[in-house]
KEZA-407744 format. One line per 8 residues: their letters; for each residue x, y, z of N, C-alpha, C. Coordinates in steps of 0.1 Angstrom, whole numbers. Layout:
! KEZA-407744
A	X/Y/Z/X/Y/Z/X/Y/Z | ...
This chain:
! KEZA-407744
MIYCKRCV	403/455/253/403/449/239/411/437/239 | 406/427/232/413/414/230/421/414/217 | 433/409/218/442/408/206/446/394/203 | 448/390/191/453/377/188/467/375/193 | 470/364/199/483/361/205/493/358/195 | 489/355/183/499/351/172/502/362/163 | 491/369/157/493/380/149/491/393/158 | 487/404/152/485/416/160/471/422/158
YPINHPLN	461/414/153/448/419/150/440/420/163 | 432/431/164/422/433/175/409/427/172 | 401/423/182/388/417/180/378/427/174 | 381/440/175/371/449/169/374/452/154 | 381/443/147/384/444/133/370/445/126 | 368/454/117/355/456/111/350/445/102 | 359/435/98/355/423/91/350/412/100 | 349/415/113/344/405/123/353/394/125
LIINNEGI	364/397/132/374/387/136/369/378/147 | 372/366/148/369/357/159/382/352/165 | 383/352/179/394/348/186/390/336/195 | 397/325/194/392/313/201/398/313/216 | 395/302/223/399/301/237/414/301/239 | 421/297/229/436/297/230/442/311/226 | 433/320/223/438/334/219/442/335/205 | 439/326/196/443/326/182/431/330/174
CSGCLVHE	434/340/165/423/345/157/419/336/145 | 407/338/139/402/330/128/411/332/116 | 417/345/114/425/347/103/438/339/103 | 444/337/115/456/329/116/453/314/114 | 441/310/119/437/296/118/435/292/103 | 428/301/96/425/298/82/438/299/74 | 447/308/78/460/310/71/468/297/71 | 466/289/81/474/276/82/471/267/70
EKDNLNWH	459/269/64/456/261/52/467/264/41 | 473/275/41/483/278/30/494/269/31 | 497/264/43/508/254/45/504/240/44 | 491/237/44/486/224/44/479/219/32 | 473/228/24/466/225/12/475/220/1 | 470/211/-7/478/207/-19/475/217/-30 | 483/227/-32/480/238/-41/481/234/-56 | 489/223/-58/490/218/-72/476/213/-76
NREKQLLR	469/206/-66/456/201/-69/446/212/-70 | 448/222/-61/439/234/-62/439/241/-75 | 451/242/-81/453/249/-94/447/240/-105 | 448/227/-104/441/219/-114/426/220/-113 | 421/223/-101/407/225/-100/403/238/-106 | 411/248/-105/409/261/-112/408/259/-127 | 418/251/-132/418/249/-147/406/242/-151 | 400/233/-143/388/226/-147/376/236/-147
LILPYKKS	377/245/-137/366/255/-135/365/264/-147 | 376/268/-153/376/278/-163/374/272/-177 | 376/259/-178/376/252/-191/363/255/-199 | 351/255/-194/339/258/-202/340/272/-208 | 346/282/-200/347/295/-205/357/296/-216 | 368/288/-216/378/288/-226/372/282/-239 | 363/273/-237/357/266/-249/345/274/-255 | 342/285/-248/331/293/-253/333/297/-267
KRDIYNCV	322/299/-274/323/303/-288/326/318/-290 | 327/325/-278/330/339/-279/344/341/-285 | 345/349/-296/358/351/-303/367/361/-297 | 361/370/-288/369/381/-283/373/379/-269 | 364/381/-259/368/380/-245/361/368/-238 | 368/361/-230/361/351/-222/362/353/-207 | 366/365/-203/365/369/-189/367/384/-187 | 363/389/-176/365/403/-172/375/403/-160
VPISGGKD	385/412/-161/395/413/-150/396/427/-145 | 393/430/-133/395/443/-127/409/445/-123 | 415/457/-126/429/460/-123/430/475/-119 | 442/478/-113/445/492/-110/460/494/-112 | 465/504/-108/480/507/-109/487/503/-97 | 481/494/-89/487/490/-76/482/476/-73 | 484/472/-60/480/459/-55/486/448/-64 | 477/438/-67/482/426/-74/479/425/-89
SYFILDYI	476/437/-95/471/437/-109/481/430/-118 | 494/433/-117/504/427/-126/504/412/-124 | 504/407/-112/505/392/-110/492/386/-116 | 480/392/-113/468/386/-118/467/385/-133 | 471/396/-140/470/396/-155/481/386/-161 | 493/386/-155/503/378/-159/499/363/-158 | 493/360/-147/488/346/-145/477/342/-154 | 468/351/-156/457/349/-166/462/346/-180
KNKLNLRP	472/354/-184/477/353/-197/486/341/-199 | 495/339/-190/506/329/-192/503/315/-186 | 493/315/-176/490/302/-170/476/297/-174 | 467/306/-174/453/302/-178/450/303/-192 | 458/311/-200/456/313/-214/441/318/-217 | 437/327/-209/424/334/-212/425/347/-219 | 414/352/-225/414/364/-232/406/374/-224 | 412/382/-215/404/391/-206/401/404/-213
LVVTYNKH	389/410/-209/386/424/-210/390/430/-197 | 400/439/-197/405/445/-185/397/458/-182 | 393/459/-169/385/471/-165/391/478/-153 | 390/491/-153/396/499/-143/386/510/-139 | 383/511/-126/376/522/-120/386/533/-116 | 384/545/-121/393/556/-118/389/562/-104 | 398/559/-94/395/563/-80/397/578/-78 | 402/586/-87/404/600/-86/416/604/-77
YNTLTGHR	419/596/-67/431/599/-58/443/593/-64 | 446/595/-77/457/588/-84/470/594/-82 | 480/586/-82/494/590/-82/500/588/-96 | 511/596/-99/517/594/-112/523/580/-113 | 528/574/-102/534/561/-102/523/551/-106 | 511/553/-101/500/544/-104/496/545/-119 | 496/557/-124/493/558/-138/503/551/-147 | 516/553/-143/526/546/-151/525/531/-150
NLSNLKSK	523/526/-138/521/512/-137/510/507/-145 | 499/514/-145/487/509/-153/490/510/-168 | 495/520/-173/499/521/-187/509/511/-191 | 519/509/-183/529/499/-186/523/485/-186 | 514/482/-177/508/469/-177/500/466/-189 | 492/476/-193/483/474/-205/492/473/-218 | 503/480/-218/511/480/-230/518/467/-231 | 524/462/-220/532/450/-221/524/437/-222
LGFSSLNL	512/437/-217/504/425/-218/494/426/-229 | 492/438/-234/485/439/-247/470/436/-247 | 463/438/-236/449/435/-235/440/447/-238 | 428/445/-243/419/456/-244/414/460/-230 | 411/473/-229/407/477/-215/396/488/-216 | 388/489/-205/378/499/-204/381/506/-191 | 380/520/-191/382/528/-179/370/536/-176 | 365/536/-163/354/544/-159/359/556/-151
TVNPKKIK	357/568/-156/360/580/-148/347/588/-146 | 342/587/-134/329/594/-131/332/609/-129 | 322/617/-133/323/631/-132/328/635/-118 | 339/643/-117/345/647/-104/335/654/-95 | 325/662/-101/316/669/-93/307/659/-85 | 303/648/-92/295/638/-85/303/631/-74 | 316/628/-77/324/621/-67/326/630/-55 | 328/642/-57/329/651/-45/316/652/-37
KITKVTLR	305/653/-44/292/653/-37/289/640/-29 | 293/629/-35/291/616/-28/301/615/-16 | 313/620/-18/323/619/-7/319/628/5 | 314/639/2/309/648/13/299/640/22 | 290/633/15/280/625/22/286/614/30 | 295/606/24/300/594/30/310/598/42 | 316/610/40/325/615/51/316/618/63 | 305/624/61/297/629/72/288/617/78
KLGSIYWH	283/608/69/274/598/74/281/585/77 | 293/582/71/299/569/73/313/570/78 | 319/583/79/332/585/83/342/579/73 | 339/580/60/347/574/50/350/583/38 | 362/584/33/365/591/21/367/581/9 | 366/568/12/369/558/3/357/550/-2 | 345/553/2/333/546/-2/332/545/-17 | 334/556/-24/332/556/-38/342/548/-45
CIAGQTVF	354/547/-40/365/539/-46/361/524/-45 | 357/519/-34/354/505/-32/341/502/-40 | 331/511/-39/318/509/-46/321/508/-61 | 329/517/-66/332/517/-80/340/505/-85 | 350/502/-77/359/490/-81/351/477/-80 | 341/476/-72/334/463/-71/321/462/-79 | 317/474/-85/305/473/-93/307/475/-108 | 318/482/-112/320/485/-126/323/471/-134
PIQVACKF	331/462/-128/333/449/-135/320/442/-137 | 311/442/-127/298/435/-128/290/441/-139 | 290/455/-140/282/462/-150/287/458/-164 | 300/458/-165/307/455/-178/303/440/-182 | 304/431/-173/302/417/-176/287/415/-180 | 278/422/-174/264/421/-178/262/427/-192 | 268/439/-194/265/446/-207/271/439/-219 | 283/433/-217/290/426/-228/288/411/-228
KIPLIIWG	279/406/-218/276/392/-217/288/383/-216 | 297/387/-207/309/379/-203/307/374/-189 | 304/361/-188/300/355/-175/310/354/-164 | 323/353/-168/333/351/-158/341/363/-154 | 342/366/-141/350/377/-136/361/371/-127 | 373/375/-129/384/369/-121/390/380/-112 | 389/378/-99/394/387/-89/407/381/-83 | 414/389/-75/426/384/-69/424/377/-56
AHQGIDQV	426/384/-45/424/378/-31/411/383/-25 | 404/374/-18/392/377/-10/397/382/3 | 394/395/6/399/401/18/394/394/31 | 382/389/31/376/382/42/383/369/45 | 389/363/35/397/350/37/411/354/42 | 417/363/35/431/365/37/434/373/50 | 425/381/54/427/389/67/421/382/79 | 408/379/79/402/374/91/397/360/91
GMFSHTDE	399/353/80/395/339/80/380/337/80 | 373/346/73/358/345/73/353/332/66 | 361/327/57/358/314/50/371/306/49 | 369/294/46/381/285/43/383/287/28 | 396/284/24/399/284/9/391/274/2 | 388/263/9/381/252/2/366/255/0 | 361/265/7/347/269/5/345/275/-9 | 356/280/-15/356/286/-28/345/296/-30
VEMTRKYR	345/305/-20/335/316/-21/337/325/-33 | 326/330/-38/327/339/-49/322/353/-46 | 324/362/-55/319/376/-53/304/376/-52 | 299/383/-41/285/384/-39/281/398/-36 | 268/401/-39/263/414/-36/262/416/-20 | 259/405/-13/257/406/1/271/409/8 | 281/402/4/294/404/10/299/419/7 | 297/423/-5/301/437/-9/294/447/0
KEHDLMGF	281/445/2/274/455/10/278/455/24 | 278/443/30/279/442/45/294/445/49 | 304/442/41/317/444/45/325/454/37 | 325/454/24/332/464/16/326/478/18 | 313/478/18/306/491/18/300/495/31 | 304/488/42/299/492/55/284/492/57 | 277/484/49/263/482/50/255/492/42 | 262/500/33/255/510/25/257/509/10
EAEDLLKI	247/503/3/247/504/-11/244/518/-16 | 245/520/-29/242/533/-35/227/537/-31 | 218/527/-33/204/530/-30/202/534/-15 | 210/529/-6/209/532/8/213/547/11 | 223/551/3/227/565/5/216/575/1 | 208/571/-9/197/580/-13/187/583/-1 | 186/573/8/177/574/19/182/583/31 | 195/586/31/201/593/42/208/606/38
SNLKESDL	205/610/26/212/622/20/203/629/10 | 208/640/5/202/647/-6/207/643/-20 | 214/632/-20/219/627/-33/207/622/-42 | 209/623/-55/199/619/-64/204/606/-71 | 194/599/-77/198/586/-83/208/589/-95 | 207/600/-101/216/604/-112/230/606/-107 | 232/609/-94/245/611/-88/252/597/-86 | 243/587/-84/248/574/-80/247/563/-90
ENFIYPSD	243/567/-102/240/557/-113/251/547/-116 | 264/553/-115/276/545/-118/279/535/-107 | 272/535/-95/275/527/-84/264/517/-81 | 254/517/-89/242/508/-86/245/494/-92 | 244/484/-83/247/470/-87/236/465/-97 | 240/458/-107/230/452/-116/220/444/-109 | 208/443/-115/198/435/-109/201/420/-109 | 195/412/-100/197/398/-100/193/392/-113
ESIEKVGV	182/397/-119/178/392/-132/189/394/-143 | 195/405/-143/206/408/-153/217/399/-151 | 221/397/-139/232/388/-135/229/373/-139 | 217/369/-136/213/355/-139/212/353/-154 | 207/363/-161/206/361/-175/219/358/-182 | 230/365/-178/243/363/-184/250/351/-177 | 246/349/-164/253/338/-157/266/343/-151 | 266/356/-147/279/362/-142/283/356/-128
RGIYLNNY	295/353/-127/301/348/-115/315/354/-113 | 319/357/-101/332/362/-98/340/353/-89 | 351/348/-94/359/338/-86/372/346/-81 | 377/340/-70/390/346/-64/401/337/-66 | 412/342/-71/424/334/-74/430/328/-61 | 429/335/-50/436/330/-38/429/318/-32 | 418/314/-38/412/301/-34/419/289/-40 | 427/292/-51/433/282/-59/449/283/-60
IRWDSLSQ	454/295/-55/468/298/-56/473/302/-42 | 484/297/-37/489/301/-24/493/316/-25 | 485/325/-19/487/339/-21/498/345/-12 | 507/352/-18/518/359/-11/522/371/-18 | 516/383/-14/518/395/-21/533/399/-23 | 541/398/-12/555/402/-13/562/394/-24 | 561/381/-24/567/372/-34/562/376/-48 | 549/377/-49/543/380/-62/548/394/-68
HSNMVQKY	548/404/-59/553/417/-64/568/417/-67 | 576/409/-60/590/408/-63/592/403/-77 | 584/393/-81/585/387/-94/581/397/-105 | 571/405/-102/566/415/-111/575/427/-113 | 582/430/-103/593/441/-104/603/436/-114 | 607/423/-112/618/418/-121/613/416/-135 | 601/411/-137/596/407/-150/591/419/-158 | 584/429/-151/577/440/-159/581/454/-154
KYETLNQL	591/454/-145/595/467/-139/584/475/-132 | 575/467/-125/565/473/-117/571/483/-107 | 565/495/-106/571/505/-98/565/504/-84 | 574/504/-74/570/505/-60/572/519/-55 | 567/522/-43/567/535/-37/566/535/-22 | 575/543/-16/574/544/-1/561/549/3 | 555/543/14/543/548/20/545/554/33 | 536/563/37/538/570/50/536/562/62
RTFDCYND	526/554/62/521/547/75/524/532/75 | 532/527/66/535/513/66/549/511/59 | 555/499/62/567/495/55/565/490/41 | 552/486/38/548/480/26/549/490/15 | 558/488/5/560/498/-6/555/494/-19 | 547/483/-20/543/478/-33/528/476/-35 | 520/476/-24/506/473/-26/497/484/-31 | 498/496/-26/488/506/-29/495/519/-34
VDCVHYSG	504/517/-43/512/528/-48/504/537/-58 | 492/532/-62/484/540/-71/475/550/-65 | 475/550/-51/465/559/-45/472/568/-35 | 469/581/-36/475/591/-27/471/588/-12 | 459/584/-10/454/583/4/453/570/10 | 453/559/2/450/546/8/459/542/20 | 472/544/19/480/542/31/484/555/38 | 477/565/35/479/578/42/466/582/50
LHDYIKFM	459/592/44/447/597/51/436/586/54 | 433/578/43/423/568/45/427/558/56 | 440/555/57/445/546/67/444/553/81 | 447/566/82/447/573/94/432/573/99 | 423/574/90/409/574/94/406/560/101 | 411/550/95/409/536/101/415/536/115 | 426/542/117/433/543/130/424/550/140 | 419/562/135/411/570/144/398/563/148
KFGYSKIH	392/555/139/380/548/142/382/535/151 | 392/527/147/393/514/153/406/512/161 | 415/522/161/427/520/168/438/511/162 | 435/506/150/445/498/142/445/503/128 | 455/499/120/456/504/107/464/494/97 | 468/500/86/474/491/76/487/484/81 | 494/490/91/506/484/96/502/471/103 | 490/471/109/486/458/116/483/448/105
DHCSREIR	476/452/94/474/443/83/486/437/78 | 496/445/75/508/441/69/517/432/78 | 517/436/91/525/429/101/518/415/103 | 505/414/104/498/402/106/501/392/94 | 501/398/82/504/390/70/518/384/71 | 528/392/74/541/388/74/544/378/86 | 537/380/97/538/370/108/533/356/104 | 522/356/97/516/344/93/524/337/82
LKRMSREQ	531/345/74/540/339/64/554/336/69 | 555/338/83/568/334/90/580/342/85 | 578/354/81/589/363/77/591/373/88 | 583/374/98/584/385/108/580/379/122 | 587/383/132/583/379/145/573/388/151 | 565/384/161/555/393/167/562/405/174 | 574/402/179/582/413/185/585/424/175 | 590/420/163/593/429/152/580/437/148
ALHLIKKY	569/430/148/556/436/144/553/447/154 | 554/445/167/551/455/177/560/467/176 | 572/464/173/582/475/171/577/484/159 | 573/478/148/569/485/136/556/493/139 | 547/487/146/534/493/149/537/506/157 | 545/505/166/549/517/174/555/528/165 | 563/524/156/570/533/147/560/540/137 | 550/533/132/542/539/122/528/544/126
IYKKPKDI	522/539/137/508/541/139/504/555/142 | 513/563/148/510/577/151/513/587/141 | 519/582/130/523/592/119/511/599/113 | 512/612/113/501/620/108/501/620/92 | 490/621/86/489/620/71/493/633/65 | 504/633/58/508/645/50/500/648/38 | 492/638/34/483/640/22/470/647/26 | 467/650/38/454/656/42/451/669/35
NAFLSWLN	461/677/32/458/690/26/453/688/11 | 458/678/5/453/675/-9/438/672/-8 | 434/664/1/420/660/3/411/672/7 | 416/680/16/408/692/21/406/702/10 | 417/704/2/416/713/-10/406/708/-20 | 407/695/-23/399/689/-33/384/689/-30 | 381/687/-17/367/686/-13/362/700/-8 | 372/709/-7/368/723/-2/362/723/12
ITEEYFYK	369/717/21/364/716/35/376/720/44 | 373/723/56/383/727/66/388/714/74 | 400/715/79/405/704/87/396/702/100 | 391/713/105/383/712/117/370/704/114 | 364/707/102/352/699/98/355/685/96 | 366/682/89/370/668/87/371/660/100 | 378/665/109/380/658/122/367/657/130 | 358/667/128/345/666/135/337/654/129
CINKFRDR	338/652/116/331/641/110/336/628/115 | 349/626/115/355/614/118/354/610/133 | 355/620/142/355/618/156/342/611/161 | 331/613/154/319/606/158/319/591/157 | 329/586/149/330/572/147/341/565/155 | 347/572/164/358/565/172/352/555/181 | 359/544/183/355/533/192/359/537/206 | 349/540/215/352/545/228/359/534/237
NIWNFSNN	359/522/233/366/512/240/381/513/240 | 386/520/230/400/522/228/405/537/228 | 395/546/227/399/560/227/392/567/239 | 399/577/244/394/585/255/396/599/252 | 386/608/253/387/622/251/389/629/264 | 401/635/265/404/642/278/413/654/275 | 410/665/282/418/677/280/418/682/266 | 407/680/260/404/685/246/413/678/235
KWILKDSV	416/665/238/424/657/228/420/642/230 | 422/635/219/419/621/219/432/613/223 | 430/604/232/441/596/237/439/581/235 | 448/574/228/447/560/226/450/552/239 | 439/546/244/441/540/258/443/525/256 | 441/519/245/442/505/243/447/501/229 | 458/494/228/464/490/216/473/478/218 | 475/470/208/483/458/210/498/462/214
HLKNVYKL	503/473/209/516/477/213/517/483/227 | 506/488/232/505/493/246/503/482/256 | 497/471/252/494/460/261/507/451/262 | 516/451/253/527/443/253/540/450/256 | 547/446/267/560/452/270/570/444/262 | 578/450/254/587/442/246/600/450/244 | 610/443/241/623/448/238/629/441/226 | 631/448/215/634/442/202/648/435/204
KHKSFETN	648/422/202/661/414/203/666/411/190 | 657/411/180/662/407/167/663/419/157 | 669/416/146/671/427/136/657/432/131 | 657/444/127/645/450/121/640/442/109 | 627/443/107/622/435/95/625/443/82 | 629/435/72/632/441/59/624/434/48 | 618/441/39/611/435/28/620/429/17 | 632/434/17/641/431/6/636/434/-8
LNVNTLDK	627/445/-8/622/450/-20/625/465/-21 | 634/468/-29/638/482/-30/627/491/-37 | 627/504/-33/617/513/-40/623/515/-54 | 614/513/-63/618/513/-77/607/522/-85 | 610/535/-85/600/544/-91/608/556/-97 | 601/562/-107/607/575/-113/604/586/-103 | 594/585/-94/592/595/-84/600/592/-72 | 612/597/-71/622/593/-61/617/596/-47
KFKYLNKY	609/606/-46/603/610/-33/588/613/-35 | 580/607/-27/565/609/-28/562/624/-25 | 555/630/-35/551/644/-33/536/645/-30 | 533/651/-19/519/653/-15/514/666/-21 | 508/665/-33/504/677/-40/490/681/-35 | 485/693/-39/472/697/-36/462/694/-47 | 466/685/-56/456/680/-66/460/666/-70 | 451/659/-76/453/645/-80/455/644/-95
ELINRGWG	461/633/-99/463/630/-113/451/622/-118 | 441/630/-122/428/624/-126/429/615/-138 | 436/620/-148/438/612/-160/453/610/-163 | 456/601/-172/470/598/-175/476/608/-184 | 489/609/-182/496/619/-190/508/612/-198 | 513/619/-208/524/613/-216/537/611/-208 | 545/602/-212/557/599/-205/567/610/-203 | 567/620/-213/577/630/-213/572/643/-205
EN	560/642/-200/555/655/-193/558/655/-178 | 559/667/-173/562/669/-158/549/669/-150
């Protein structure tokens, strides 16, 4: 396996990383734009782009903004309100794998910024039925989350005739350099299907399972005719703002008391605090399939932002990559399956270039931390962002927090 010599990404990255003759990946090369682009001019370009929407005769909402109780939701809404002066309709897809921390963050955000919001909670029976299919056919427990998060805003925009949707960072740009920032790529059905959904739209699942259209109606992308009639477009803020999750979250902790939370398989305590599984079982599945995980994502990001050395990254990868997911029991109980069945489903998708099955166990035979002999000479990496949550210790329960609860309840 080939690995980038600057960051720690492998060439088998599912978003199709490219590594040049000098051994530098496309993600690192595109990231250099962050230090070279005139971001003041980029922001002025964004202001020109949204001007027609601000001047719209619509009296209520002039954009749709997808948010959650984690990631960059606070920064995005704060920027939209205080920098862009837009009037968003806030939308949230309930991923079902919710934490109490995520619920509090979401409620706090809506309360303090005061925007109207819509929340979609799909029938849990349907979600379980879909997840059993995607686990078996795609090796994924997270398909419904990504599908829901990327289609609900489009459905709302079409229904309420709000043409502008504002997203945060485009993953293909920020991770693997699929596009330049100056390409100003927008949200598309094609990118969503091929990369976010592993090539399977809701309609495609109908062809490979016993699912019915009624099971998947909440995940079906609006027709091209519906989108064109309203003029719906989805823009990404990271094409116009120098994106830095750590810095952005640090500001949101200070400004709005955004809650952070320790994660099992990475040092990053601020991005995915709303989900029980994203940096746990879901991430472990990624490790089992591709031999890399969120720790690689976060280390590569920090290397590119010049806050971490590659040597520190290799040290952290070795520390986190083998950690078993403590949250697995919650998922097994929720889906009513055995651990043996779960691993049987996932093992079919392992990359045999990096995994070897011997003596009845899987052995990682190729990884960036195995290829590099290193001795940590510098101090360990610190995010300088303290854990700030009412949940002092993450509790892996056997059930999820499907809906929000009052502040005084246990």
